[in-house]
A tleap script that builds the chain and sets N, CA, C and O, in Angstrom:
source leaprc.protein.ff14SB
mol = sequence {
  NMET LYS ARG ILE THR GLY ASP GLN ARG GLU
  ALA TYR ALA ARG TYR GLY VAL VAL PHE PRO
  LEU PRO VAL LEU THR SER ALA GLU THR GLU
  LEU HIE LEU ARG SER PHE GLU GLU TRP ARG
  SER ALA ALA GLY GLY ARG LEU SER PRO MET
  ALA MET ARG HIE PRO HIE LEU PHE GLN ARG
  TRP ALA TYR ASP LEU ALA THR LEU PRO ALA
  VAL LEU ASP ALA VAL GLU ASP ILE LEU GLY
  PRO ASP ILE LEU VAL HIE SER THR THR MET
  PHE CYS LYS PHE PRO GLY ASP GLY SER TRP
  VAL SER TRP HIE GLN ASP GLY PHE TYR LEU
  GLY LEU SER ALA SER GLY PHE THR SER CALA
}
set mol.1.N position { 118.655 18.656 182.815 }
set mol.1.CA position { 119.922 19.122 183.363 }
set mol.1.C position { 119.956 20.650 183.312 }
set mol.1.O position { 119.711 21.241 182.260 }
set mol.2.N position { 120.247 21.269 184.403 }
set mol.2.CA position { 120.358 22.721 184.455 }
set mol.2.C position { 121.724 23.136 183.910 }
set mol.2.O position { 122.762 22.683 184.393 }
set mol.3.N position { 121.709 24.001 182.900 }
set mol.3.CA position { 122.949 24.488 182.292 }
set mol.3.C position { 123.147 25.977 182.535 }
set mol.3.O position { 124.273 26.472 182.483 }
set mol.4.N position { 122.061 26.691 182.797 }
set mol.4.CA position { 122.118 28.144 182.908 }
set mol.4.C position { 122.138 28.547 184.380 }
set mol.4.O position { 121.302 28.104 185.167 }
set mol.5.N position { 123.096 29.384 184.738 }
set mol.5.CA position { 123.191 29.883 186.110 }
set mol.5.C position { 122.233 31.060 186.291 }
set mol.5.O position { 121.697 31.600 185.323 }
set mol.6.N position { 122.035 31.440 187.534 }
set mol.6.CA position { 121.198 32.606 187.819 }
set mol.6.C position { 121.730 33.865 187.153 }
set mol.6.O position { 120.953 34.669 186.639 }
set mol.7.N position { 123.046 34.045 187.157 }
set mol.7.CA position { 123.647 35.217 186.503 }
set mol.7.C position { 123.409 35.198 184.998 }
set mol.7.O position { 123.142 36.239 184.398 }
set mol.8.N position { 123.505 34.016 184.382 }
set mol.8.CA position { 123.268 33.909 182.943 }
set mol.8.C position { 121.802 34.181 182.618 }
set mol.8.O position { 121.494 34.811 181.606 }
set mol.9.N position { 120.912 33.711 183.465 }
set mol.9.CA position { 119.478 33.953 183.256 }
set mol.9.C position { 119.188 35.453 183.346 }
set mol.9.O position { 118.410 35.993 182.560 }
set mol.10.N position { 119.817 36.109 184.305 }
set mol.10.CA position { 119.661 37.564 184.452 }
set mol.10.C position { 120.232 38.289 183.230 }
set mol.10.O position { 119.634 39.251 182.748 }
set mol.11.N position { 121.378 37.836 182.729 }
set mol.11.CA position { 121.971 38.440 181.531 }
set mol.11.C position { 121.053 38.260 180.338 }
set mol.11.O position { 120.910 39.170 179.522 }
set mol.12.N position { 120.423 37.085 180.226 }
set mol.12.CA position { 119.488 36.862 179.124 }
set mol.12.C position { 118.301 37.819 179.232 }
set mol.12.O position { 117.872 38.403 178.236 }
set mol.13.N position { 117.778 37.974 180.445 }
set mol.13.CA position { 116.642 38.876 180.639 }
set mol.13.C position { 117.013 40.316 180.271 }
set mol.13.O position { 116.185 41.058 179.744 }
set mol.14.N position { 118.249 40.701 180.548 }
set mol.14.CA position { 118.684 42.077 180.290 }
set mol.14.C position { 119.103 42.292 178.840 }
set mol.14.O position { 118.732 43.292 178.224 }
set mol.15.N position { 119.889 41.338 178.286 }
set mol.15.CA position { 120.507 41.545 176.975 }
set mol.15.C position { 119.968 40.640 175.866 }
set mol.15.O position { 120.237 40.884 174.689 }
set mol.16.N position { 119.215 39.606 176.223 }
set mol.16.CA position { 118.656 38.711 175.218 }
set mol.16.C position { 119.636 37.704 174.654 }
set mol.16.O position { 119.383 37.116 173.602 }
set mol.17.N position { 120.754 37.494 175.340 }
set mol.17.CA position { 121.761 36.556 174.851 }
set mol.17.C position { 122.522 35.973 176.038 }
set mol.17.O position { 122.695 36.633 177.063 }
set mol.18.N position { 122.973 34.733 175.888 }
set mol.18.CA position { 123.828 34.083 176.879 }
set mol.18.C position { 125.053 33.569 176.137 }
set mol.18.O position { 124.931 32.806 175.178 }
set mol.19.N position { 126.224 33.986 176.578 }
set mol.19.CA position { 127.461 33.492 175.981 }
set mol.19.C position { 128.599 33.711 176.956 }
set mol.19.O position { 128.490 34.579 177.821 }
set mol.20.N position { 129.665 32.976 176.857 }
set mol.20.CA position { 129.796 31.780 176.021 }
set mol.20.C position { 129.020 30.626 176.650 }
set mol.20.O position { 128.770 30.614 177.855 }
set mol.21.N position { 128.655 29.689 175.845 }
set mol.21.CA position { 127.936 28.504 176.304 }
set mol.21.C position { 128.544 27.292 175.603 }
set mol.21.O position { 128.048 26.866 174.560 }
set mol.22.N position { 129.602 26.741 176.162 }
set mol.22.CA position { 130.264 25.614 175.497 }
set mol.22.C position { 129.346 24.389 175.460 }
set mol.22.O position { 128.871 23.929 176.498 }
set mol.23.N position { 129.105 23.870 174.264 }
set mol.23.CA position { 128.205 22.726 174.114 }
set mol.23.C position { 128.802 21.606 173.269 }
set mol.23.O position { 128.289 20.487 173.290 }
set mol.24.N position { 129.867 21.879 172.533 }
set mol.24.CA position { 130.482 20.863 171.671 }
set mol.24.C position { 131.888 20.533 172.151 }
set mol.24.O position { 132.633 21.417 172.576 }
set mol.25.N position { 132.242 19.267 172.080 }
set mol.25.CA position { 133.622 18.875 172.323 }
set mol.25.C position { 134.440 19.267 171.092 }
set mol.25.O position { 133.873 19.618 170.057 }
set mol.26.N position { 135.727 19.210 171.199 }
set mol.26.CA position { 136.591 19.485 170.044 }
set mol.26.C position { 136.305 18.513 168.911 }
set mol.26.O position { 136.266 18.909 167.746 }
set mol.27.N position { 136.105 17.247 169.245 }
set mol.27.CA position { 135.818 16.238 168.214 }
set mol.27.C position { 134.485 16.523 167.525 }
set mol.27.O position { 134.380 16.371 166.308 }
set mol.28.N position { 133.466 16.933 168.284 }
set mol.28.CA position { 132.163 17.259 167.686 }
set mol.28.C position { 132.272 18.490 166.792 }
set mol.28.O position { 131.664 18.551 165.724 }
set mol.29.N position { 133.052 19.467 167.241 }
set mol.29.CA position { 133.261 20.666 166.432 }
set mol.29.C position { 133.904 20.302 165.106 }
set mol.29.O position { 133.467 20.770 164.055 }
set mol.30.N position { 134.936 19.474 165.142 }
set mol.30.CA position { 135.615 19.041 163.914 }
set mol.30.C position { 134.672 18.270 162.999 }
set mol.30.O position { 134.699 18.460 161.783 }
set mol.31.N position { 133.841 17.406 163.567 }
set mol.31.CA position { 132.896 16.620 162.776 }
set mol.31.C position { 131.910 17.527 162.039 }
set mol.31.O position { 131.672 17.339 160.846 }
set mol.32.N position { 131.338 18.500 162.732 }
set mol.32.CA position { 130.362 19.388 162.103 }
set mol.32.C position { 131.016 20.332 161.101 }
set mol.32.O position { 130.422 20.653 160.071 }
set mol.33.N position { 132.233 20.777 161.396 }
set mol.33.CA position { 132.950 21.611 160.436 }
set mol.33.C position { 133.249 20.813 159.165 }
set mol.33.O position { 133.091 21.324 158.056 }
set mol.34.N position { 133.672 19.584 159.327 }
set mol.34.CA position { 133.946 18.722 158.169 }
set mol.34.C position { 132.664 18.508 157.354 }
set mol.34.O position { 132.696 18.528 156.124 }
set mol.35.N position { 131.549 18.305 158.039 }
set mol.35.CA position { 130.266 18.125 157.340 }
set mol.35.C position { 129.894 19.381 156.567 }
set mol.35.O position { 129.438 19.295 155.427 }
set mol.36.N position { 130.085 20.549 157.179 }
set mol.36.CA position { 129.797 21.805 156.486 }
set mol.36.C position { 130.703 21.953 155.268 }
set mol.36.O position { 130.238 22.324 154.191 }
set mol.37.N position { 131.982 21.668 155.430 }
set mol.37.CA position { 132.928 21.805 154.324 }
set mol.37.C position { 132.583 20.863 153.178 }
set mol.37.O position { 132.746 21.229 152.014 }
set mol.38.N position { 132.111 19.662 153.484 }
set mol.38.CA position { 131.685 18.729 152.431 }
set mol.38.C position { 130.469 19.290 151.691 }
set mol.38.O position { 130.392 19.196 150.466 }
set mol.39.N position { 129.537 19.862 152.416 }
set mol.39.CA position { 128.350 20.488 151.810 }
set mol.39.C position { 128.767 21.637 150.903 }
set mol.39.O position { 128.301 21.757 149.771 }
set mol.40.N position { 129.663 22.486 151.429 }
set mol.40.CA position { 130.148 23.639 150.666 }
set mol.40.C position { 130.880 23.181 149.412 }
set mol.40.O position { 130.686 23.750 148.337 }
set mol.41.N position { 131.708 22.171 149.538 }
set mol.41.CA position { 132.454 21.651 148.387 }
set mol.41.C position { 131.504 21.087 147.327 }
set mol.41.O position { 131.698 21.310 146.132 }
set mol.42.N position { 130.489 20.365 147.766 }
set mol.42.CA position { 129.511 19.796 146.826 }
set mol.42.C position { 128.744 20.887 146.094 }
set mol.42.O position { 128.230 20.662 144.998 }
set mol.43.N position { 128.664 22.078 146.701 }
set mol.43.CA position { 127.963 23.212 146.077 }
set mol.43.C position { 128.911 24.069 145.244 }
set mol.43.O position { 128.534 25.159 144.812 }
set mol.44.N position { 130.111 23.603 145.015 }
set mol.44.CA position { 131.052 24.345 144.186 }
set mol.44.C position { 131.952 25.286 144.966 }
set mol.44.O position { 132.612 26.137 144.370 }
set mol.45.N position { 131.993 25.156 146.272 }
set mol.45.CA position { 132.899 25.953 147.083 }
set mol.45.C position { 132.289 27.154 147.754 }
set mol.45.O position { 132.863 27.683 148.707 }
set mol.46.N position { 131.150 27.599 147.291 }
set mol.46.CA position { 130.486 28.770 147.875 }
set mol.46.C position { 128.997 28.484 147.988 }
set mol.46.O position { 128.393 27.935 147.067 }
set mol.47.N position { 128.416 28.853 149.103 }
set mol.47.CA position { 126.977 28.706 149.297 }
set mol.47.C position { 126.362 30.098 149.363 }
set mol.47.O position { 126.843 30.959 150.101 }
set mol.48.N position { 125.319 30.313 148.607 }
set mol.48.CA position { 124.641 31.609 148.647 }
set mol.48.C position { 123.894 31.742 149.971 }
set mol.48.O position { 123.575 30.738 150.609 }
set mol.49.N position { 123.614 32.979 150.385 }
set mol.49.CA position { 122.822 33.153 151.607 }
set mol.49.C position { 121.489 32.390 151.553 }
set mol.49.O position { 121.061 31.840 152.568 }
set mol.50.N position { 120.839 32.350 150.405 }
set mol.50.CA position { 119.583 31.617 150.280 }
set mol.50.C position { 119.785 30.120 150.504 }
set mol.50.O position { 118.930 29.456 151.091 }
set mol.51.N position { 120.906 29.593 150.038 }
set mol.51.CA position { 121.184 28.165 150.193 }
set mol.51.C position { 121.417 27.797 151.654 }
set mol.51.O position { 121.256 26.640 152.040 }
set mol.52.N position { 121.796 28.779 152.463 }
set mol.52.CA position { 122.098 28.513 153.865 }
set mol.52.C position { 120.918 28.787 154.794 }
set mol.52.O position { 121.082 28.854 156.012 }
set mol.53.N position { 119.738 28.945 154.218 }
set mol.53.CA position { 118.533 29.095 155.030 }
set mol.53.C position { 117.939 27.721 155.285 }
set mol.53.O position { 117.781 26.925 154.359 }
set mol.54.N position { 117.618 27.448 156.510 }
set mol.54.CA position { 116.961 26.205 156.940 }
set mol.54.C position { 117.764 24.939 156.630 }
set mol.54.O position { 117.186 23.950 156.179 }
set mol.55.N position { 119.077 24.945 156.859 }
set mol.55.CA position { 119.852 23.737 156.539 }
set mol.55.C position { 119.438 22.525 157.371 }
set mol.55.O position { 119.679 21.387 156.967 }
set mol.56.N position { 118.819 22.757 158.527 }
set mol.56.CA position { 118.395 21.627 159.357 }
set mol.56.C position { 117.336 20.769 158.667 }
set mol.56.O position { 117.093 19.636 159.082 }
set mol.57.N position { 116.709 21.294 157.625 }
set mol.57.CA position { 115.681 20.535 156.914 }
set mol.57.C position { 116.250 19.559 155.888 }
set mol.57.O position { 115.569 18.620 155.477 }
set mol.58.N position { 117.512 19.783 155.470 }
set mol.58.CA position { 118.072 18.918 154.432 }
set mol.58.C position { 119.511 18.493 154.668 }
set mol.58.O position { 120.091 17.805 153.827 }
set mol.59.N position { 120.096 18.882 155.779 }
set mol.59.CA position { 121.448 18.441 156.140 }
set mol.59.C position { 121.374 17.825 157.540 }
set mol.59.O position { 121.096 18.527 158.512 }
set mol.60.N position { 121.620 16.532 157.643 }
set mol.60.CA position { 121.474 15.846 158.937 }
set mol.60.C position { 122.352 16.478 160.019 }
set mol.60.O position { 121.908 16.638 161.156 }
set mol.61.N position { 123.586 16.836 159.679 }
set mol.61.CA position { 124.483 17.410 160.669 }
set mol.61.C position { 123.933 18.741 161.190 }
set mol.61.O position { 124.119 19.056 162.366 }
set mol.62.N position { 123.263 19.523 160.347 }
set mol.62.CA position { 122.669 20.792 160.781 }
set mol.62.C position { 121.475 20.533 161.701 }
set mol.62.O position { 121.277 21.251 162.681 }
set mol.63.N position { 120.690 19.521 161.389 }
set mol.63.CA position { 119.591 19.123 162.272 }
set mol.63.C position { 120.145 18.707 163.631 }
set mol.63.O position { 119.615 19.092 164.673 }
set mol.64.N position { 121.218 17.915 163.607 }
set mol.64.CA position { 121.835 17.469 164.862 }
set mol.64.C position { 122.316 18.657 165.693 }
set mol.64.O position { 122.177 18.655 166.916 }
set mol.65.N position { 122.881 19.670 165.037 }
set mol.65.CA position { 123.296 20.877 165.766 }
set mol.65.C position { 122.102 21.631 166.341 }
set mol.65.O position { 122.146 22.092 167.481 }
set mol.66.N position { 121.048 21.755 165.563 }
set mol.66.CA position { 119.868 22.506 166.001 }
set mol.66.C position { 119.140 21.819 167.149 }
set mol.66.O position { 118.439 22.473 167.922 }
set mol.67.N position { 119.301 20.517 167.263 }
set mol.67.CA position { 118.603 19.766 168.304 }
set mol.67.C position { 119.574 19.167 169.319 }
set mol.67.O position { 119.237 18.204 170.008 }
set mol.68.N position { 120.755 19.725 169.411 }
set mol.68.CA position { 121.767 19.249 170.348 }
set mol.68.C position { 121.221 19.314 171.773 }
set mol.68.O position { 120.811 20.386 172.219 }
set mol.69.N position { 121.206 18.199 172.492 }
set mol.69.CA position { 120.646 18.212 173.847 }
set mol.69.C position { 121.223 19.295 174.759 }
set mol.69.O position { 120.483 19.894 175.539 }
set mol.70.N position { 122.519 19.554 174.677 }
set mol.70.CA position { 123.112 20.585 175.535 }
set mol.70.C position { 122.544 21.967 175.230 }
set mol.70.O position { 122.358 22.776 176.139 }
set mol.71.N position { 122.267 22.240 173.964 }
set mol.71.CA position { 121.664 23.523 173.581 }
set mol.71.C position { 120.213 23.567 174.040 }
set mol.71.O position { 119.769 24.552 174.630 }
set mol.72.N position { 119.476 22.490 173.765 }
set mol.72.CA position { 118.070 22.460 174.161 }
set mol.72.C position { 117.908 22.536 175.675 }
set mol.72.O position { 116.952 23.142 176.158 }
set mol.73.N position { 118.827 21.932 176.435 }
set mol.73.CA position { 118.786 22.050 177.893 }
set mol.73.C position { 118.916 23.499 178.332 }
set mol.73.O position { 118.201 23.951 179.226 }
set mol.74.N position { 119.835 24.230 177.697 }
set mol.74.CA position { 120.019 25.639 178.036 }
set mol.74.C position { 118.787 26.461 177.659 }
set mol.74.O position { 118.353 27.324 178.422 }
set mol.75.N position { 118.233 26.192 176.493 }
set mol.75.CA position { 117.027 26.894 176.062 }
set mol.75.C position { 115.881 26.603 177.038 }
set mol.75.O position { 115.132 27.501 177.422 }
set mol.76.N position { 115.764 25.345 177.424 }
set mol.76.CA position { 114.708 24.973 178.364 }
set mol.76.C position { 114.859 25.696 179.697 }
set mol.76.O position { 113.863 26.088 180.304 }
set mol.77.N position { 116.090 25.876 180.156 }
set mol.77.CA position { 116.325 26.596 181.407 }
set mol.77.C position { 115.769 28.016 181.354 }
set mol.77.O position { 115.371 28.567 182.380 }
set mol.78.N position { 115.742 28.605 180.168 }
set mol.78.CA position { 115.285 29.988 180.024 }
set mol.78.C position { 113.821 30.056 179.606 }
set mol.78.O position { 113.043 30.817 180.182 }
set mol.79.N position { 113.447 29.266 178.608 }
set mol.79.CA position { 112.110 29.395 178.025 }
set mol.79.C position { 111.095 28.363 178.500 }
set mol.79.O position { 109.892 28.545 178.318 }
set mol.80.N position { 111.573 27.286 179.103 }
set mol.80.CA position { 110.680 26.213 179.497 }
set mol.80.C position { 110.761 25.053 178.525 }
set mol.80.O position { 111.474 25.133 177.524 }
set mol.81.N position { 110.033 23.958 178.807 }
set mol.81.CA position { 110.207 22.724 178.045 }
set mol.81.C position { 109.498 22.661 176.691 }
set mol.81.O position { 109.750 21.731 175.926 }
set mol.82.N position { 108.640 23.593 176.375 }
set mol.82.CA position { 107.898 23.547 175.119 }
set mol.82.C position { 108.710 24.256 174.042 }
set mol.82.O position { 108.522 25.450 173.809 }
set mol.83.N position { 109.613 23.528 173.384 }
set mol.83.CA position { 110.596 24.112 172.461 }
set mol.83.C position { 110.298 23.677 171.031 }
set mol.83.O position { 109.983 22.516 170.774 }
set mol.84.N position { 110.403 24.623 170.110 }
set mol.84.CA position { 110.248 24.352 168.686 }
set mol.84.C position { 111.406 25.011 167.947 }
set mol.84.O position { 111.678 26.194 168.151 }
set mol.85.N position { 112.085 24.261 167.095 }
set mol.85.CA position { 113.102 24.859 166.227 }
set mol.85.C position { 112.329 25.486 165.074 }
set mol.85.O position { 111.879 24.792 164.162 }
set mol.86.N position { 112.183 26.797 165.126 }
set mol.86.CA position { 111.389 27.533 164.141 }
set mol.86.C position { 112.094 27.607 162.794 }
set mol.86.O position { 111.482 27.400 161.747 }
set mol.87.N position { 113.387 27.904 162.835 }
set mol.87.CA position { 114.155 28.032 161.606 }
set mol.87.C position { 115.635 28.011 161.939 }
set mol.87.O position { 116.023 28.168 163.097 }
set mol.88.N position { 116.450 27.817 160.927 }
set mol.88.CA position { 117.896 27.916 161.083 }
set mol.88.C position { 118.452 28.694 159.903 }
set mol.88.O position { 117.949 28.596 158.784 }
set mol.89.N position { 119.477 29.453 160.164 }
set mol.89.CA position { 120.171 30.194 159.119 }
set mol.89.C position { 121.650 30.202 159.457 }
set mol.89.O position { 122.030 30.373 160.616 }
set mol.90.N position { 122.480 30.016 158.446 }
set mol.90.CA position { 123.922 30.088 158.647 }
set mol.90.C position { 124.452 31.350 157.972 }
set mol.90.O position { 124.058 31.689 156.856 }
set mol.91.N position { 125.340 32.025 158.664 }
set mol.91.CA position { 126.042 33.175 158.108 }
set mol.91.C position { 127.512 32.788 158.021 }
set mol.91.O position { 128.142 32.536 159.049 }
set mol.92.N position { 128.059 32.740 156.842 }
set mol.92.CA position { 129.469 32.408 156.663 }
set mol.92.C position { 130.255 33.667 156.355 }
set mol.92.O position { 129.965 34.395 155.407 }
set mol.93.N position { 131.247 33.897 157.177 }
set mol.93.CA position { 132.126 35.042 156.967 }
set mol.93.C position { 133.535 34.469 156.802 }
set mol.93.O position { 134.246 34.210 157.773 }
set mol.94.N position { 133.905 34.284 155.546 }
set mol.94.CA position { 135.190 33.678 155.240 }
set mol.94.C position { 136.302 34.712 155.385 }
set mol.94.O position { 136.087 35.901 155.150 }
set mol.95.N position { 137.492 34.252 155.774 }
set mol.95.CA position { 138.619 35.176 155.961 }
set mol.95.C position { 138.872 36.028 154.720 }
set mol.95.O position { 138.969 35.511 153.607 }
set mol.96.N position { 138.977 37.328 154.926 }
set mol.96.CA position { 139.345 38.245 153.864 }
set mol.96.C position { 138.256 38.588 152.872 }
set mol.96.O position { 138.528 39.319 151.920 }
set mol.97.N position { 137.020 38.096 153.042 }
set mol.97.CA position { 136.002 38.404 152.030 }
set mol.97.C position { 135.269 39.719 152.291 }
set mol.97.O position { 134.498 40.169 151.443 }
set mol.98.N position { 135.494 40.338 153.440 }
set mol.98.CA position { 134.920 41.652 153.709 }
set mol.98.C position { 133.435 41.671 154.022 }
set mol.98.O position { 132.869 42.747 154.215 }
set mol.99.N position { 132.782 40.508 154.079 }
set mol.99.CA position { 131.345 40.494 154.368 }
set mol.99.C position { 131.097 40.742 155.851 }
set mol.99.O position { 131.981 40.558 156.687 }
set mol.100.N position { 129.876 41.163 156.153 }
set mol.100.CA position { 129.507 41.373 157.545 }
set mol.100.C position { 127.999 41.213 157.701 }
set mol.100.O position { 127.229 41.353 156.751 }
set mol.101.N position { 127.619 40.919 158.919 }
set mol.101.CA position { 126.206 40.828 159.278 }
set mol.101.C position { 126.022 41.759 160.465 }
set mol.101.O position { 126.672 41.596 161.497 }
set mol.102.N position { 125.145 42.722 160.318 }
set mol.102.CA position { 124.942 43.679 161.402 }
set mol.102.C position { 124.205 43.018 162.561 }
set mol.102.O position { 123.552 41.988 162.392 }
set mol.103.N position { 124.318 43.623 163.734 }
set mol.103.CA position { 123.596 43.160 164.905 }
set mol.103.C position { 122.108 43.235 164.594 }
set mol.103.O position { 121.624 44.240 164.072 }
set mol.104.N position { 121.386 42.167 164.916 }
set mol.104.CA position { 119.972 42.127 164.582 }
set mol.104.C position { 119.239 41.197 165.547 }
set mol.104.O position { 119.860 40.440 166.293 }
set mol.105.N position { 117.942 41.267 165.519 }
set mol.105.CA position { 117.103 40.357 166.283 }
set mol.105.C position { 116.162 39.675 165.302 }
set mol.105.O position { 115.334 40.320 164.658 }
set mol.106.N position { 116.306 38.362 165.203 }
set mol.106.CA position { 115.538 37.613 164.211 }
set mol.106.C position { 114.037 37.758 164.388 }
set mol.106.O position { 113.296 37.764 163.405 }
set mol.107.N position { 113.581 37.874 165.622 }
set mol.107.CA position { 112.145 37.967 165.866 }
set mol.107.C position { 111.498 39.105 165.112 }
set mol.107.O position { 110.371 38.963 164.639 }
set mol.108.N position { 112.176 40.226 164.988 }
set mol.108.CA position { 111.646 41.369 164.255 }
set mol.108.C position { 111.408 41.011 162.789 }
set mol.108.O position { 110.349 41.304 162.233 }
set mol.109.N position { 112.402 40.374 162.170 }
set mol.109.CA position { 112.313 40.030 160.751 }
set mol.109.C position { 111.308 38.916 160.484 }
set mol.109.O position { 110.748 38.815 159.393 }
set mol.110.N position { 111.091 38.082 161.496 }
set mol.110.CA position { 110.168 36.960 161.334 }
set mol.110.C position { 108.755 37.297 161.825 }
set mol.110.O position { 107.852 36.465 161.735 }
set mol.111.N position { 108.566 38.501 162.338 }
set mol.111.CA position { 107.259 38.910 162.825 }
set mol.111.C position { 106.871 38.226 164.124 }
set mol.111.O position { 105.688 38.005 164.387 }
set mol.112.N position { 107.863 37.890 164.936 }
set mol.112.CA position { 107.608 37.213 166.200 }
set mol.112.C position { 107.683 38.218 167.347 }
set mol.112.O position { 108.391 39.221 167.253 }
set mol.113.N position { 106.966 37.952 168.411 }
set mol.113.CA position { 107.016 38.843 169.567 }
set mol.113.C position { 107.713 38.139 170.716 }
set mol.113.O position { 107.620 36.920 170.863 }
set mol.114.N position { 108.407 38.911 171.523 }
set mol.114.CA position { 109.148 38.361 172.664 }
set mol.114.C position { 108.212 37.651 173.628 }
set mol.114.O position { 108.587 36.629 174.203 }
set mol.115.N position { 106.995 38.170 173.821 }
set mol.115.CA position { 106.091 37.567 174.793 }
set mol.115.C position { 105.714 36.137 174.417 }
set mol.115.O position { 105.347 35.349 175.289 }
set mol.116.N position { 105.796 35.801 173.161 }
set mol.116.CA position { 105.489 34.452 172.723 }
set mol.116.C position { 106.607 33.469 172.973 }
set mol.116.O position { 106.442 32.274 172.725 }
set mol.117.N position { 107.757 33.948 173.464 }
set mol.117.CA position { 108.902 33.069 173.642 }
set mol.117.C position { 109.385 32.991 175.064 }
set mol.117.O position { 110.497 32.518 175.299 }
set mol.118.N position { 108.601 33.432 176.024 }
set mol.118.CA position { 109.009 33.352 177.408 }
set mol.118.C position { 108.064 32.444 178.172 }
set mol.118.O position { 106.866 32.384 177.894 }
set mol.119.N position { 108.628 31.743 179.137 }
set mol.119.CA position { 107.778 30.855 179.926 }
set mol.119.C position { 107.196 31.639 181.094 }
set mol.119.O position { 107.785 32.615 181.559 }
set mol.120.N position { 106.068 31.212 181.547 }
set mol.120.CA position { 105.372 31.899 182.652 }
set mol.120.C position { 106.018 31.583 183.969 }
set mol.120.O position { 105.571 32.069 185.008 }
savepdb mol mol.pdb
quit
């Protein structure tokens, strides 16, 4: 299924991002938020940044999000059908806690090159 328009593909080529891209229904959003909150509660209410690395490997709901067909369809429209979920990381910015995450490109930190992620 094609999810990405020509304009979105051009924006990705120029800026490296496509948004907004609605992929979850309200009910799905609530389900995944509830799953995250249960995980957070089981961890004592706060998850360290290290604990939120690669949640798709040990939290089924995170795996389901990482492999959501609507997301993978959009990725396929840009990169082609050979897709691998390399890693997942969650950044939680709770109201009033003052934390922030600066603009970044994960490929730099992971030692990945852009040419390895584009389809011919």
